[in-house]
C-alpha positions as YAML, in Angstrom:
chain: A
units: angstrom
residues:
- id: 1
  name: UNK
  ca: [-1.50, -8.20, -18.76]
- id: 2
  name: UNK
  ca: [-3.21, -10.13, -21.70]
- id: 3
  name: UNK
  ca: [-6.22, -9.20, -23.69]
- id: 4
  name: UNK
  ca: [-8.63, -12.08, -23.17]
- id: 5
  name: UNK
  ca: [-11.40, -12.67, -25.65]
- id: 6
  name: UNK
  ca: [-14.75, -11.22, -24.37]
- id: 7
  name: UNK
  ca: [-16.42, -14.12, -26.34]
- id: 8
  name: UNK
  ca: [-14.54, -16.69, -24.40]
- id: 9
  name: UNK
  ca: [-15.33, -15.03, -20.81]
- id: 10
  name: UNK
  ca: [-19.08, -14.85, -21.91]
- id: 11
  name: UNK
  ca: [-19.11, -18.72, -22.28]
- id: 12
  name: UNK
  ca: [-18.87, -18.73, -18.42]
- id: 13
  name: UNK
  ca: [-22.14, -16.71, -18.06]
- id: 14
  name: UNK
  ca: [-24.94, -19.02, -16.70]
- id: 15
  name: UNK
  ca: [-22.55, -21.74, -15.36]
- id: 16
  name: UNK
  ca: [-22.56, -22.77, -11.86]
- id: 17
  name: UNK
  ca: [-20.20, -21.39, -9.19]
- id: 18
  name: UNK
  ca: [-21.24, -23.87, -6.67]
- id: 19
  name: UNK
  ca: [-23.75, -26.30, -6.35]
- id: 20
  name: UNK
  ca: [-25.31, -27.95, -3.48]
- id: 21
  name: UNK
  ca: [-23.42, -25.83, -0.84]
- id: 22
  name: UNK
  ca: [-24.11, -26.35, 2.52]
- id: 23
  name: UNK
  ca: [-23.83, -23.79, 5.48]
- id: 24
  name: UNK
  ca: [-21.15, -24.78, 8.10]
- id: 25
  name: UNK
  ca: [-23.35, -24.03, 10.95]
- id: 26
  name: UNK
  ca: [-27.19, -23.66, 11.23]
- id: 27
  name: UNK
  ca: [-28.50, -20.30, 12.08]
- id: 28
  name: UNK
  ca: [-27.68, -19.87, 15.65]
- id: 29
  name: UNK
  ca: [-28.10, -17.21, 18.56]
- id: 30
  name: UNK
  ca: [-24.31, -16.59, 19.31]
- id: 31
  name: UNK
  ca: [-23.69, -15.54, 15.72]
- id: 32
  name: UNK
  ca: [-26.84, -13.48, 15.73]
- id: 33
  name: UNK
  ca: [-25.57, -11.68, 19.25]
- id: 34
  name: UNK
  ca: [-21.87, -11.05, 17.67]
- id: 35
  name: UNK
  ca: [-23.36, -9.61, 14.69]
- id: 36
  name: UNK
  ca: [-25.59, -7.43, 16.50]
- id: 37
  name: UNK
  ca: [-22.98, -6.28, 18.81]
- id: 38
  name: UNK
  ca: [-20.64, -5.36, 16.05]
- id: 39
  name: UNK
  ca: [-23.22, -3.45, 14.26]
- id: 40
  name: UNK
  ca: [-24.63, -1.90, 17.26]
- id: 41
  name: UNK
  ca: [-27.98, -3.29, 16.33]
- id: 42
  name: UNK
  ca: [-30.39, -3.30, 19.32]
- id: 43
  name: UNK
  ca: [-33.77, -4.31, 17.48]
- id: 44
  name: UNK
  ca: [-35.60, -6.51, 19.83]
- id: 45
  name: UNK
  ca: [-36.44, -8.76, 17.08]
- id: 46
  name: UNK
  ca: [-33.12, -10.36, 17.15]
- id: 47
  name: UNK
  ca: [-33.26, -11.15, 20.76]
- id: 48
  name: UNK
  ca: [-35.67, -12.75, 23.36]
- id: 49
  name: UNK
  ca: [-37.38, -15.93, 23.37]
- id: 50
  name: UNK
  ca: [-38.02, -16.26, 19.57]
- id: 51
  name: UNK
  ca: [-35.45, -14.13, 17.71]
- id: 52
  name: UNK
  ca: [-34.78, -14.04, 14.10]
- id: 53
  name: UNK
  ca: [-31.50, -13.29, 12.30]
- id: 54
  name: UNK
  ca: [-30.80, -9.85, 10.91]
- id: 55
  name: UNK
  ca: [-31.66, -10.10, 7.18]
- id: 56
  name: UNK
  ca: [-28.33, -8.64, 6.27]
- id: 57
  name: UNK
  ca: [-26.71, -11.84, 7.86]
- id: 58
  name: UNK
  ca: [-27.84, -13.60, 4.86]
- id: 59
  name: UNK
  ca: [-24.33, -14.36, 3.41]
- id: 60
  name: UNK
  ca: [-22.86, -15.00, 6.92]
- id: 61
  name: UNK
  ca: [-24.51, -18.50, 6.94]
- id: 62
  name: UNK
  ca: [-22.86, -19.24, 3.37]
- id: 63
  name: UNK
  ca: [-19.29, -18.34, 4.12]
- id: 64
  name: UNK
  ca: [-16.59, -20.79, 3.68]
- id: 65
  name: UNK
  ca: [-14.48, -19.33, 6.64]
- id: 66
  name: UNK
  ca: [-10.54, -19.77, 6.71]
- id: 67
  name: UNK
  ca: [-11.12, -23.45, 5.38]
- id: 68
  name: UNK
  ca: [-12.70, -22.36, 2.28]
- id: 69
  name: UNK
  ca: [-15.99, -22.95, 0.54]
- id: 70
  name: UNK
  ca: [-17.14, -26.78, -0.18]
- id: 71
  name: UNK
  ca: [-18.94, -27.47, -3.61]
- id: 72
  name: UNK
  ca: [-17.50, -24.67, -5.74]
- id: 73
  name: UNK
  ca: [-17.68, -25.64, -9.20]
- id: 74
  name: UNK
  ca: [-14.75, -26.30, -11.65]
- id: 75
  name: UNK
  ca: [-16.00, -23.54, -13.99]
- id: 76
  name: UNK
  ca: [-15.67, -21.06, -11.14]
- id: 77
  name: UNK
  ca: [-11.94, -22.14, -10.72]
- id: 78
  name: UNK
  ca: [-11.44, -22.22, -14.48]
- id: 79
  name: UNK
  ca: [-12.62, -18.49, -14.79]
- id: 80
  name: UNK
  ca: [-10.60, -17.22, -12.07]
- id: 81
  name: UNK
  ca: [-7.44, -19.14, -13.34]
- id: 82
  name: UNK
  ca: [-8.05, -17.63, -16.77]
- id: 83
  name: UNK
  ca: [-7.99, -14.16, -15.40]
- id: 84
  name: UNK
  ca: [-5.01, -14.82, -13.34]
- id: 85
  name: UNK
  ca: [-3.12, -16.11, -16.11]
- id: 86
  name: UNK
  ca: [-3.87, -12.97, -18.20]
- id: 87
  name: UNK
  ca: [-2.60, -10.78, -15.50]
- id: 88
  name: UNK
  ca: [-5.83, -9.96, -13.70]
- id: 89
  name: UNK
  ca: [-4.14, -11.32, -10.19]
- id: 90
  name: UNK
  ca: [-5.92, -8.35, -7.76]
- id: 91
  name: UNK
  ca: [-9.24, -8.50, -6.67]
- id: 92
  name: UNK
  ca: [-11.51, -6.25, -4.91]
- id: 93
  name: UNK
  ca: [-15.47, -6.46, -3.98]
- id: 94
  name: UNK
  ca: [-17.25, -3.61, -5.46]
- id: 95
  name: UNK
  ca: [-20.83, -4.16, -4.34]
- id: 96
  name: UNK
  ca: [-23.78, -6.70, -3.17]
- id: 97
  name: UNK
  ca: [-27.42, -6.73, -3.60]
- id: 98
  name: UNK
  ca: [-29.69, -9.02, -1.51]
- id: 99
  name: UNK
  ca: [-33.37, -9.84, -1.74]
- id: 100
  name: UNK
  ca: [-34.93, -11.48, 1.48]
- id: 101
  name: UNK
  ca: [-37.82, -13.98, 1.14]
- id: 102
  name: UNK
  ca: [-38.13, -15.55, 4.54]
- id: 103
  name: UNK
  ca: [-36.79, -14.91, 7.97]
- id: 104
  name: UNK
  ca: [-34.04, -17.11, 9.06]
- id: 105
  name: UNK
  ca: [-34.39, -18.44, 12.90]
- id: 106
  name: UNK
  ca: [-31.99, -20.22, 15.05]
- id: 107
  name: UNK
  ca: [-31.95, -24.03, 13.95]
- id: 108
  name: UNK
  ca: [-32.56, -23.42, 10.37]
- id: 109
  name: UNK
  ca: [-30.24, -25.61, 8.15]
- id: 110
  name: UNK
  ca: [-28.77, -23.28, 5.29]
- id: 111
  name: UNK
  ca: [-28.13, -24.74, 1.67]
- id: 112
  name: UNK
  ca: [-27.44, -22.61, -1.37]
- id: 113
  name: UNK
  ca: [-26.37, -22.82, -5.31]
- id: 114
  name: UNK
  ca: [-24.64, -20.07, -6.99]
- id: 115
  name: UNK
  ca: [-24.29, -19.14, -10.78]
- id: 116
  name: UNK
  ca: [-21.90, -16.94, -12.61]
- id: 117
  name: UNK
  ca: [-24.24, -14.43, -13.66]
- id: 118
  name: UNK
  ca: [-22.07, -12.01, -15.92]
- id: 119
  name: UNK
  ca: [-18.73, -11.10, -16.82]
- id: 120
  name: UNK
  ca: [-18.00, -7.64, -18.04]
- id: 121
  name: UNK
  ca: [-16.04, -6.55, -20.91]
- id: 122
  name: UNK
  ca: [-12.57, -5.17, -20.09]
- id: 123
  name: UNK
  ca: [-12.89, -2.00, -17.88]
- id: 124
  name: UNK
  ca: [-10.32, 0.51, -16.84]
- id: 125
  name: UNK
  ca: [-10.64, 1.94, -13.19]
- id: 126
  name: UNK
  ca: [-8.61, 3.96, -11.02]
- id: 127
  name: UNK
  ca: [-7.56, 0.80, -9.43]
- id: 128
  name: UNK
  ca: [-6.39, -0.71, -12.92]
- id: 129
  name: UNK
  ca: [-7.85, -2.52, -15.82]
- id: 130
  name: UNK
  ca: [-9.84, -5.92, -15.60]
- id: 131
  name: UNK
  ca: [-13.26, -7.48, -15.66]
- id: 132
  name: UNK
  ca: [-16.32, -7.29, -13.26]
- id: 133
  name: UNK
  ca: [-17.36, -10.82, -12.26]
- id: 134
  name: UNK
  ca: [-21.05, -11.12, -10.95]
- id: 135
  name: UNK
  ca: [-22.12, -14.11, -9.06]
- id: 136
  name: UNK
  ca: [-25.64, -14.74, -7.80]
- id: 137
  name: UNK
  ca: [-26.51, -17.10, -4.68]
- id: 138
  name: UNK
  ca: [-29.80, -18.48, -4.11]
- id: 139
  name: UNK
  ca: [-30.20, -19.21, -0.50]
- id: 140
  name: UNK
  ca: [-32.44, -21.80, 0.88]
- id: 141
  name: UNK
  ca: [-33.54, -22.48, 4.77]
- id: 142
  name: UNK
  ca: [-35.03, -25.68, 5.40]
- id: 143
  name: UNK
  ca: [-35.45, -26.33, 1.77]
- id: 144
  name: UNK
  ca: [-37.30, -23.31, 1.15]
- id: 145
  name: UNK
  ca: [-36.26, -20.13, -0.49]
- id: 146
  name: UNK
  ca: [-34.89, -17.63, 1.72]
- id: 147
  name: UNK
  ca: [-33.11, -14.98, -0.32]
- id: 148
  name: UNK
  ca: [-30.90, -13.92, -2.97]
- id: 149
  name: UNK
  ca: [-27.29, -12.59, -2.71]
- id: 150
  name: UNK
  ca: [-25.76, -11.00, -5.61]
- id: 151
  name: UNK
  ca: [-21.86, -10.27, -5.49]
- id: 152
  name: UNK
  ca: [-19.82, -8.42, -7.74]
- id: 153
  name: UNK
  ca: [-16.09, -8.17, -7.77]
- id: 154
  name: UNK
  ca: [-13.56, -6.69, -10.01]
- id: 155
  name: UNK
  ca: [-10.45, -9.01, -10.97]
- id: 156
  name: UNK
  ca: [-7.77, -6.52, -12.41]
- id: 157
  name: UNK
  ca: [-4.27, -5.54, -13.02]
- id: 158
  name: UNK
  ca: [-3.21, -2.84, -10.67]
- id: 159
  name: UNK
  ca: [-2.55, 0.56, -12.40]
- id: 160
  name: UNK
  ca: [1.01, 1.72, -12.24]
- id: 161
  name: UNK
  ca: [0.37, 4.32, -9.81]
- id: 162
  name: UNK
  ca: [3.04, 6.85, -8.79]
- id: 163
  name: UNK
  ca: [3.12, 8.01, -5.18]
- id: 164
  name: UNK
  ca: [0.93, 11.10, -4.64]
- id: 165
  name: UNK
  ca: [1.21, 13.77, -1.97]
- id: 166
  name: UNK
  ca: [3.66, 16.18, -0.70]
- id: 167
  name: UNK
  ca: [7.02, 15.23, 0.62]
- id: 168
  name: UNK
  ca: [7.42, 16.16, 4.21]
- id: 169
  name: UNK
  ca: [8.50, 19.81, 4.94]
- id: 170
  name: UNK
  ca: [11.70, 20.56, 6.76]
- id: 171
  name: UNK
  ca: [11.49, 21.92, 10.20]
- id: 172
  name: UNK
  ca: [12.87, 25.60, 9.95]
- id: 173
  name: UNK
  ca: [13.89, 27.51, 12.94]
- id: 174
  name: UNK
  ca: [16.23, 30.36, 14.07]
- id: 175
  name: UNK
  ca: [18.93, 27.85, 14.49]
- id: 176
  name: UNK
  ca: [18.79, 26.43, 10.98]
- id: 177
  name: UNK
  ca: [17.09, 29.11, 9.02]
- id: 178
  name: UNK
  ca: [20.47, 30.30, 7.53]
- id: 179
  name: UNK
  ca: [20.93, 26.82, 6.12]
- id: 180
  name: UNK
  ca: [17.79, 26.84, 4.04]
- id: 181
  name: UNK
  ca: [18.09, 30.34, 3.01]
- id: 182
  name: UNK
  ca: [21.57, 29.05, 1.44]
- id: 183
  name: UNK
  ca: [19.62, 26.07, -0.27]
- id: 184
  name: UNK
  ca: [17.39, 28.58, -1.81]
- id: 185
  name: UNK
  ca: [20.50, 30.13, -3.38]
- id: 186
  name: UNK
  ca: [21.89, 26.69, -4.39]
- id: 187
  name: UNK
  ca: [24.40, 26.92, -1.78]
- id: 188
  name: UNK
  ca: [25.26, 24.18, 0.76]
- id: 189
  name: UNK
  ca: [26.48, 26.19, 3.86]
- id: 190
  name: UNK
  ca: [28.49, 24.56, 6.51]
- id: 191
  name: UNK
  ca: [28.88, 26.34, 10.04]
- id: 192
  name: UNK
  ca: [32.25, 27.29, 11.08]
- id: 193
  name: UNK
  ca: [33.13, 27.92, 14.95]
- id: 194
  name: UNK
  ca: [34.35, 31.54, 15.67]
- id: 195
  name: UNK
  ca: [36.43, 30.08, 18.41]
- id: 196
  name: UNK
  ca: [38.12, 26.94, 17.68]
- id: 197
  name: UNK
  ca: [37.26, 27.16, 13.81]
- id: 198
  name: UNK
  ca: [35.68, 23.63, 13.76]
- id: 199
  name: UNK
  ca: [33.32, 22.98, 11.14]
- id: 200
  name: UNK
  ca: [29.84, 21.46, 12.29]
- id: 201
  name: UNK
  ca: [26.99, 19.94, 10.66]
- id: 202
  name: UNK
  ca: [24.05, 19.96, 10.89]
- id: 203
  name: UNK
  ca: [23.59, 23.42, 12.30]
- id: 204
  name: UNK
  ca: [23.74, 23.96, 16.02]
- id: 205
  name: UNK
  ca: [23.40, 27.29, 18.20]
- id: 206
  name: UNK
  ca: [26.84, 26.61, 19.68]
- id: 207
  name: UNK
  ca: [30.00, 24.72, 19.12]
- id: 208
  name: UNK
  ca: [29.93, 21.22, 20.58]
- id: 209
  name: UNK
  ca: [33.90, 21.34, 20.70]
- id: 210
  name: UNK
  ca: [34.44, 24.42, 22.69]
- id: 211
  name: UNK
  ca: [31.03, 25.87, 23.55]
- id: 212
  name: UNK
  ca: [31.55, 29.05, 21.52]
- id: 213
  name: UNK
  ca: [28.20, 30.91, 20.56]
- id: 214
  name: UNK
  ca: [29.99, 32.65, 17.86]
- id: 215
  name: UNK
  ca: [30.13, 31.39, 14.29]
- id: 216
  name: UNK
  ca: [30.08, 31.99, 10.50]
- id: 217
  name: UNK
  ca: [29.79, 29.77, 7.34]
- id: 218
  name: UNK
  ca: [31.54, 28.52, 4.61]
- id: 219
  name: UNK
  ca: [30.24, 27.09, 1.27]
- id: 220
  name: UNK
  ca: [30.77, 23.33, 0.61]
- id: 221
  name: UNK
  ca: [32.42, 22.51, -2.62]
- id: 222
  name: UNK
  ca: [29.83, 19.85, -3.24]
- id: 223
  name: UNK
  ca: [32.27, 16.84, -3.52]
- id: 224
  name: UNK
  ca: [31.79, 13.84, -1.37]
- id: 225
  name: UNK
  ca: [31.65, 10.13, -0.90]
- id: 226
  name: UNK
  ca: [29.00, 7.74, 0.43]
- id: 227
  name: UNK
  ca: [30.10, 7.08, 3.88]
- id: 228
  name: UNK
  ca: [27.16, 4.64, 4.71]
- id: 229
  name: UNK
  ca: [23.57, 4.04, 3.43]
- id: 230
  name: UNK
  ca: [20.41, 2.45, 3.43]
- id: 231
  name: UNK
  ca: [17.99, 1.46, 0.58]
- id: 232
  name: UNK
  ca: [14.36, 2.04, 1.53]
- id: 233
  name: UNK
  ca: [11.69, -0.42, 0.39]
- id: 234
  name: UNK
  ca: [9.12, -0.63, 3.23]
- id: 235
  name: UNK
  ca: [6.79, 1.11, 4.41]
- id: 236
  name: UNK
  ca: [5.57, 3.27, 1.41]
- id: 237
  name: UNK
  ca: [5.11, 6.90, 1.95]
- id: 238
  name: UNK
  ca: [3.15, 9.12, -0.21]
- id: 239
  name: UNK
  ca: [5.57, 11.25, -2.50]
- id: 240
  name: UNK
  ca: [8.28, 8.54, -2.25]
- id: 241
  name: UNK
  ca: [8.85, 5.81, -4.98]
- id: 242
  name: UNK
  ca: [10.73, 2.94, -3.29]
- id: 243
  name: UNK
  ca: [13.18, 1.41, -3.67]
- id: 244
  name: UNK
  ca: [15.48, 4.60, -3.12]
- id: 245
  name: UNK
  ca: [18.90, 5.08, -1.46]
- id: 246
  name: UNK
  ca: [19.47, 7.41, 1.61]
- id: 247
  name: UNK
  ca: [23.23, 8.09, 2.16]
- id: 248
  name: UNK
  ca: [25.20, 9.36, 5.06]
- id: 249
  name: UNK
  ca: [27.48, 11.58, 2.70]
- id: 250
  name: UNK
  ca: [30.98, 12.64, 3.89]
- id: 251
  name: UNK
  ca: [31.80, 15.90, 2.35]
- id: 252
  name: UNK
  ca: [35.30, 16.86, 1.25]
- id: 253
  name: UNK
  ca: [35.28, 19.33, 4.21]
- id: 254
  name: UNK
  ca: [35.01, 16.59, 6.66]
- id: 255
  name: UNK
  ca: [31.63, 16.96, 7.99]
- id: 256
  name: UNK
  ca: [28.84, 14.44, 7.14]
- id: 257
  name: UNK
  ca: [25.12, 15.01, 6.06]
- id: 258
  name: UNK
  ca: [22.04, 12.65, 5.48]
- id: 259
  name: UNK
  ca: [20.65, 12.98, 1.82]
- id: 260
  name: UNK
  ca: [19.30, 10.91, -1.08]
- id: 261
  name: UNK
  ca: [21.77, 9.38, -3.56]
- id: 262
  name: UNK
  ca: [20.43, 9.77, -7.06]
- id: 263
  name: UNK
  ca: [21.60, 9.02, -10.69]
- id: 264
  name: UNK
  ca: [22.27, 5.22, -10.00]
- id: 265
  name: UNK
  ca: [19.91, 2.39, -9.36]
- id: 266
  name: UNK
  ca: [19.56, 1.89, -5.63]
- id: 267
  name: UNK
  ca: [21.26, -1.48, -5.58]
- id: 268
  name: UNK
  ca: [24.43, 0.13, -7.23]
- id: 269
  name: UNK
  ca: [25.02, 2.53, -4.50]
- id: 270
  name: UNK
  ca: [28.20, 1.75, -2.83]
- id: 271
  name: UNK
  ca: [30.34, 2.56, 0.48]
- id: 272
  name: UNK
  ca: [33.12, 4.92, -0.74]
- id: 273
  name: UNK
  ca: [31.29, 5.88, -3.90]
- id: 274
  name: UNK
  ca: [32.12, 9.35, -5.15]
- id: 275
  name: UNK
  ca: [29.14, 11.77, -5.26]
- id: 276
  name: UNK
  ca: [28.60, 15.45, -6.17]
- id: 277
  name: UNK
  ca: [26.08, 17.79, -4.86]
- id: 278
  name: UNK
  ca: [23.08, 19.07, -6.95]
- id: 279
  name: UNK
  ca: [19.63, 20.61, -6.04]
- id: 280
  name: UNK
  ca: [16.53, 18.88, -6.73]
- id: 281
  name: UNK
  ca: [13.16, 20.65, -7.10]
- id: 282
  name: UNK
  ca: [10.86, 18.20, -5.37]
- id: 283
  name: UNK
  ca: [7.54, 20.23, -5.88]
- id: 284
  name: UNK
  ca: [6.70, 23.83, -6.36]
- id: 285
  name: UNK
  ca: [7.49, 24.94, -2.93]
- id: 286
  name: UNK
  ca: [10.45, 22.63, -1.95]
- id: 287
  name: UNK
  ca: [14.02, 22.23, -3.23]
- id: 288
  name: UNK
  ca: [16.45, 20.02, -1.59]
- id: 289
  name: UNK
  ca: [20.33, 19.09, -1.71]
- id: 290
  name: UNK
  ca: [20.71, 15.62, -2.89]
- id: 291
  name: UNK
  ca: [23.86, 13.86, -4.12]
- id: 292
  name: UNK
  ca: [24.36, 12.38, -7.67]
- id: 293
  name: UNK
  ca: [26.69, 9.51, -8.23]
- id: 294
  name: UNK
  ca: [29.85, 10.53, -10.21]
- id: 295
  name: UNK
  ca: [29.86, 8.59, -13.40]
- id: 296
  name: UNK
  ca: [32.89, 6.49, -14.41]
- id: 297
  name: UNK
  ca: [34.30, 6.73, -10.95]
- id: 298
  name: UNK
  ca: [34.46, 4.10, -8.22]
- id: 299
  name: UNK
  ca: [35.42, 4.44, -4.67]
- id: 300
  name: UNK
  ca: [36.50, 2.06, -2.13]
- id: 301
  name: UNK
  ca: [34.34, -0.75, -1.38]
- id: 302
  name: UNK
  ca: [33.20, -2.13, 2.15]
- id: 303
  name: UNK
  ca: [30.41, -3.04, 4.26]
- id: 304
  name: UNK
  ca: [27.11, -1.94, 2.60]
- id: 305
  name: UNK
  ca: [23.56, -1.67, 4.26]
- id: 306
  name: UNK
  ca: [20.38, -2.15, 3.49]
- id: 307
  name: UNK
  ca: [16.99, -1.86, 5.43]
- id: 308
  name: UNK
  ca: [13.37, -2.14, 4.90]
- id: 309
  name: UNK
  ca: [12.08, -0.09, 7.78]
- id: 310
  name: UNK
  ca: [13.97, 3.27, 8.13]
- id: 311
  name: UNK
  ca: [16.90, 5.36, 8.28]
...
């Protein structure tokens, strides 16, 4: 983002934004009907034998549509190119003001001129830092003044906002409560079947190998390797800061669990990479087991996976 000279921006004030603009369609009843249906406006003045257009449709008759505006000035394009080049590449409409001088009726041919009315000093908002640009459009119907449309936008460089909001809470029930109690003590507990002694994760009420409902737990050593992984890019969720790696971690004990891989850029995560358990305080209420890549050690390489949508 470059700090533009305000004196330079001020030179655009009063210069034409559009000259001799012509509405692409005359005022017509189908557009009036569509507008009223969309707005839920049932005023009888906008229908019947001699309807008028809703005054707030003033801008609708001047809009360029998908094919763009005709007659836009070089000064307007120059101003926006200057702002874009300085890093103010985002745009948001902030407000508009309209003044109505004459009712518009079906068949009226619309013409207009527009001027760059003002360019603000650099302002900092919640969206980011930039300049407010106000244009004023003078609208005519059949050559007569019909109204004025003043439109203000903010051309800005987006603020580097961090995701906000709480991370989703784990669902804790009687089948997995012991696991989360262990996490609160900084222990990663694995279930062990009381019948066949098989280890299992995630926690289950019974053994899926022998069916026994008897079990106890062992504490994992915390050592493991990345068995598989995805890198999350999209969609963005509050409390998550993409891109980030979600790994399927094979623990030294032989079971696997899903968790975040931290301590290394997401594009440097590799299958077979050694990792070590640690506990991350996500917020005041939530602590989670995650796995940190072990520095100075590399595991076997293999097929890697990335995904933009989900795990």
